[in-house]
C-alpha positions in Angstrom: -22.7 20.8 108.1 -24.5 22.1 105.1 -23.4 24.7 102.5 -26.2 26.8 101.1 -25.3 28.6 97.8 -27.3 31.5 96.5 -27.0 34.7 94.5 -26.8 33.2 91.0 -29.2 34.4 88.2 -29.5 35.8 84.7 -27.3 38.7 83.7 -26.3 40.3 80.4 -22.7 40.1 79.2 -20.6 42.7 80.9 -22.6 42.6 84.1 -21.8 41.4 87.6 -23.0 38.8 90.1 -22.0 37.9 93.6 -23.0 34.4 94.6 -22.5 33.5 98.2 -22.2 30.2 100.1 -23.0 30.0 103.8 -22.1 27.2 106.0 -24.5 26.1 108.7 -23.5 24.0 111.7 -20.2 23.7 113.4 -17.3 23.7 111.1 -13.7 23.7 112.4 -10.3 23.4 111.0 -11.0 25.1 107.7 -8.1 24.8 105.3 -9.5 26.4 102.2 -12.7 27.7 100.6 -13.1 27.3 96.9 -15.5 27.8 94.0 -15.9 25.4 91.1 -18.2 25.6 88.0 -19.7 23.2 85.5 -20.9 24.5 82.2 -23.3 22.7 79.9 -21.7 19.6 78.6 -18.4 20.4 80.4 -16.5 18.9 83.2 -16.5 20.6 86.6 -13.6 23.0 86.7 -11.9 24.9 89.5 -12.6 28.7 89.6 -10.5 29.8 92.5 -9.6 29.4 96.1 -9.1 31.4 99.2 -6.9 30.0 101.9 -8.7 32.1 104.3 -6.4 35.0 103.7 -5.7 35.3 99.9 -8.0 36.5 97.1 -8.0 35.6 93.4 -7.0 38.4 91.0 -8.7 39.2 87.8 -12.4 39.3 86.9 -13.4 37.0 89.8 -12.6 37.7 93.4 -13.2 35.4 96.3 -13.7 36.7 99.8 -15.0 35.4 103.1 -16.8 36.5 106.2 -15.5 34.4 109.0 -18.2 35.4 111.4 -20.9 34.4 109.0 -19.0 31.3 107.8 -19.7 32.6 104.3 -17.6 32.7 101.1 -18.4 35.0 98.3 -17.5 35.0 94.6 -17.6 38.5 93.1 -17.8 38.1 89.3 -17.3 41.2 87.1 -17.3 41.7 83.3 -19.2 38.4 82.9 -19.2 36.7 79.5 -21.6 34.1 78.0 -18.8 31.5 78.5 -19.1 32.0 82.2 -22.6 30.4 82.1 -22.5 27.4 84.5 -23.6 26.0 87.8 -21.3 27.4 90.4 -20.4 25.2 93.4 -18.7 26.2 96.6 -16.4 23.8 98.5 -15.0 24.1 102.0 -12.1 21.9 102.9 -11.3 21.2 106.6 -8.7 19.1 108.1 -11.3 16.4 108.4 -13.3 16.4 105.2 -14.6 18.4 102.2 -18.1 19.9 102.0 -20.0 20.8 98.8 -22.8 23.3 98.3 -25.8 22.4 96.0 -24.8 24.8 93.3 -26.2 28.1 92.0 -27.0 28.7 88.3 -25.4 31.6 86.6 -26.6 32.4 83.1 -24.9 35.2 81.0 -26.8 36.3 77.9 -25.1 37.9 75.0 
């Protein structure tokens, strides 16, 4: 199983981006799908999770497309402090999988 993240990029403050993370291969027993981020010189931090049914309220919204085995991170009203590499994570009953990360840069 591989997770392919895409959809990052450069955006001005106040703008929006929607990174996605697609799982390839057979993946069963999904417990949760999450996004993390790691800013310059910072520790990796949890952004949000979707337990396959819920969504995160606020500027960021996580959604999934089960048929495409893809998880999305809708980010609105972006701020320079949101600049980071964003990583997706899928946890199954057997193991956790990580994507390679997608860079999001927010200019002021």
